Phi, psi and omega in degrees: 000138174227139175256124183238139181242123178274111173044056183298140186268328193243114184305318183298317177293319175301316181295320176292328176293321179292321178294321180296314177302318175299313179297327185261000180074030184246129172293150178243126174249130179252121179265120184271155015268143174271162181276016183201154172290131187298336180267006181301154179299324180295323179297309182290330180294316183289326177280348180052211187283000179280347180299321186280344177255359180279153170266102183244131175235133177251142176239137185290339179199169175297319180301321176292314181301309188291327176298319178293317183285328173295316181298328175283347180074035181262143172281146176253116183250106184269130174264118183212146178287350179271000180285151180282319187252148180285155180296338182292332182269352186274144176259102182281157174241152185304331180257019177298152168248121180263116187252131172240138186279177182287151186297319187281336191208002182070230179229148177289170185302323180293330179287315174306312183297326186282339182292141177281334179210153174231129181227165179228155174268122185295138180223167170298144179301145177081003177262137185283304182192165176270164172294143187296326177290325180287317180301313183299319177294319176297313181295315180294320177300319177293314179301315179293322173303313186291324186265358181071029187267003176293137176301147175278131180282000000 
């Protein structure tokens, strides 16, 4: 399983996702450009001391990221409010890449088109979206639950 962030805008959210990945044993891929320097203090502050033990991979562009994941034979599962079906009905696989869009704009059409599947997290009517770090934790938890991928304590 891989947690991927598309051009994240907010260092604290990306840091929180890296911390989540480190705690659950899941690599985090950051697709650039980010809205902050990835080595910025705010990014390190949100990730706390987990940054140094996290598996982080940076990609210079979506094209570079997509080529790498296709070469590895991994499905791309996009979490988006535009998806028809909820993530709870989707059958995740252990080598899936879970992609979350940028806080300000989600992902562009070409990223939607490249996804093998699109899912949404159910919310109350009239609500726009969840925080990306919260969404990543919800999505990753369900994917790990389904695949038996939670680390053993």
